C-alpha positions, 0 to 999 in steps of 0.5 A, spaced: 104 545 139 100 539 137 104 539 130 110 539 133 108 533 137 106 529 131 112 531 127 117 529 132 115 522 132 119 521 125 126 523 129 129 516 130 134 515 135 137 522 135 139 521 127 139 528 126 140 529 119 139 525 113 140 526 105 139 520 101 145 517 098 147 510 097 153 508 101 157 501 102 154 496 107 157 496 114 157 491 119 154 492 126 157 488 132 151 486 137 155 483 142 156 489 146 152 492 151 149 499 148 151 505 151 151 513 149 157 514 145 160 517 139 164 512 136 169 513 130 167 520 129 171 527 130 171 533 134 166 538 130 164 545 131 157 547 134 157 552 128 156 546 123 151 543 128 147 549 131 141 545 133 145 540 138 144 542 145 146 538 152 141 536 157 143 537 164 141 535 170 144 538 176 148 542 171 152 535 169 151 533 162 146 526 161 143 526 154 143 530 148 137 534 144 135 538 138 132 545 138 126 544 134 123 551 135 124 557 140 121 554 146 122 547 145 127 541 145 127 534 143 130 529 146 129 521 149 124 520 154 129 515 158 133 521 159 128 525 162 125 519 166 132 518 169 128 517 176 121 518 175 118 522 181 124 524 184 127 528 178 124 535 179 123 539 172 127 545 175 133 541 176 134 540 168 138 545 164 139 546 157 146 548 155 146 550 147 150 555 142 157 551 144 162 546 142 163 545 149 159 540 154 161 544 160 162 551 158 161 557 154 154 558 150 147 559 153 144 555 159 136 555 160 132 552 165 126 548 163 119 549 164 116 542 163 118 535 160 113 532 156 114 524 155 110 521 149 104 518 152 106 511 149 113 511 152 113 505 158 106 503 155 108 497 151 112 491 150 118 494 148 121 499 153 124 503 148 117 504 144 116 512 143 122 514 146 121 521 145 120 527 150 119 534 149 122 539 153 120 546 154 125 552 156 123 557 161 124 563 156 125 564 148 131 562 145 135 567 141 137 564 135 144 566 132 150 562 128 151 557 133 144 556 135 139 554 130 132 550 130 133 543 126 128 542 120 122 537 122 120 531 117 113 531 115 108 526 118 110 519 117 116 521 112 119 515 109 126 513 112 130 510 106 135 505 108 142 507 106 141 514 107 147 518 110 146 520 117 149 524 122 149 523 129 152 528 134 153 529 141 158 528 147 158 521 149 163 516 150 168 515 144 169 508 146 165 503 150 167 504 157 171 509 155 171 517 157 167 522 154 170 528 151 169 535 153 168 537 145 162 536 141 163 530 136 159 527 130 160 521 126 156 519 119 152 512 119 148 509 114 140 508 116 138 501 116 131 498 115 127 496 121 127 489 118 135 488 118 136 491 124 131 486 128 135 481 124 141 483 128 138 484 135 134 477 135 138 471 139 137 464 141 136 460 147 136 453 149 130 449 153 134 446 159 127 444 164 120 446 164 121 453 167 128 454 165 132 457 159 139 458 158 142 463 153 148 468 153 149 473 158 151 479 153 144 477 150 140 479 156 145 485 158 143 489 151 137 491 155 137 489 162 139 495 165 133 499 162 128 493 161 124 489 167 125 481 165 117 481 164 118 485 158 122 479 155 119 473 151 121 466 149 118 463 143 118 456 142 116 450 139 116 453 132 121 453 126 119 460 124 122 466 128 116 471 128 110 466 128 107 460 130 109 456 136 108 458 143 110 465 147 112 465 154 113 471 159 119 471 163 120 472 171 127 473 172 134 473 168 140 471 172 147 472 169 153 468 171 156 472 177 163 472 173 160 475 167 163 482 166 167 482 172 174 479 169 179 482 164 175 478 158 169 481 156 166 474 154 168 470 160 162 467 163 157 469 158 152 465 160 145 467 163 139 463 166 132 465 164 126 463 168 119 463 164 113 465 168 109 458 167 111 451 166 113 449 159 108 443 156 113 438 152 111 436 146 114 433 139 116 440 138 118 442 145 123 438 149 129 440 154 136 439 151 140 434 156 146 438 160 153 435 161 156 433 167 160 438 171 167 439 167 165 433 162 171 433 157 170 436 151 173 432 145 177 435 139 174 433 133 167 431 136 161 433 131 157 439 133 151 442 131 149 449 132 142 452 130 139 459 130 135 464 126 142 468 125 144 471 118 146 466 113 152 470 111 156 476 114 152 482 114 147 479 110 140 477 111 136 473 116 132 467 115 125 466 117 126 459 118 131 455 123 137 453 120 143 449 123 150 447 121 155 441 123 162 444 125 168 440 129 170 442 136 177 445 136 181 444 142 182 451 147 190 450 145 188 450 137 183 456 138 188 460 142 193 460 136 187 462 131 186 468 136 193 470 139 192 477 136 186 478 139 182 477 145 184 470 146 180 464 149 179 462 156 177 456 160 170 459 160 170 458 153 170 453 147 171 453 140 168 450 134 168 451 126 172 449 120 179 452 119 177 453 112 171 457 114 164 457 111 161 454 117 159 458 123 154 461 127 153 469 125 149 475 128 143 473 131 145 466 133 148 469 139 145 465 145 143 459 141 145 452 143 152 448 141 150 440 141 154 434 141 150 427 141 144 431 144 148 434 149 148 441 150 156 443 151 156 450 148 152 457 148 154 461 142 158 467 144 163 471 140 168 470 134 171 474 128 166 476 123 162 469 121 165 463 118 172 466 116 178 462 115 182 461 121 177 464 126 172 459 129 166 460 133 167 461 140 162 459 145 161 459 152 163 453 156 157 449 159 161 444 162 165 449 166 159 452 169 155 446 170 155 447 178 152 454 177 146 452 173 145 446 178 145 452 184 141 457 181 136 452 177 136 446 181 137 442 175 
């Protein structure tokens, strides 16, 4: 039992099989909210993935899992802690030996679930997100039911290794879940590169409030209390110096997520836990008047710690670039075959490309004459010709900022 606990620490987010081979790099779009899903994969047969199981609650699929011995299943701790204190172990079941999530195979009841002791006890809600599940009787192995091998403790994880992830999750964001097992091959990414995708920027607007993009806080808000977010300010370096603040509350614009366009009202107010002391390196940015006109051709400054090229690496030091403001009409011509741009948005960037915000700059400021007019929201890639950056329109939601923050 002890050796199983140690070995399972090296399983990473249900990437259940890896072999070291170089594969082409790939782009990840960090703008959309995370969800359990197998996107871009194909339907597969359980005979090729005999370790895959369905963790079910009241006989309904909630998560995947992997057989690691004749009595133990490995899954994610957030799956077994769906409702701590109100989810009796007896209500969990494990279905195995079938490609179908709700039929065939063998169903076993659960004796106990053991979450990693580090889960829920660190600054990151998903640290040690591992759970061991003991089934009520020995698993009988067959062609469709087999344990997966475990790595040695602290085995190296080699970036670009080809990994296979499998499950019955949604086939697209917000889409439907299949009845048949699916799998997809993905490359392993280094921790450093992954952190570059998931960092985001913010703008100080008062001594207690910071403004960012709603899609930044909704990446984790469904699972993470606001107190686990932090704000670093007063430094040019993304991971050092300056001062860190904890967060009291996160308030997304009520229109975000409630319209046909995913990025409508992509704005979020964050209240820090104590007053910010202003200095030469810590100052609030001025806000525009409600519905202040946006003048095409205005010289805008966008800043952040995002990647320096599309799919590239992120700097440790703050970067900035000047881009021209573009009219909504012109921007919609560029995006006429895509999502399109609404009145809650604005655009800036060169039609020739080469200057733009990129992954990791989301939520950061777009400033004209030291006035905050935009928040980095979305775009097609980074600095591509004929695809300017799209920003949340601060003048359009100015009254909401006053209503919530009193500014």
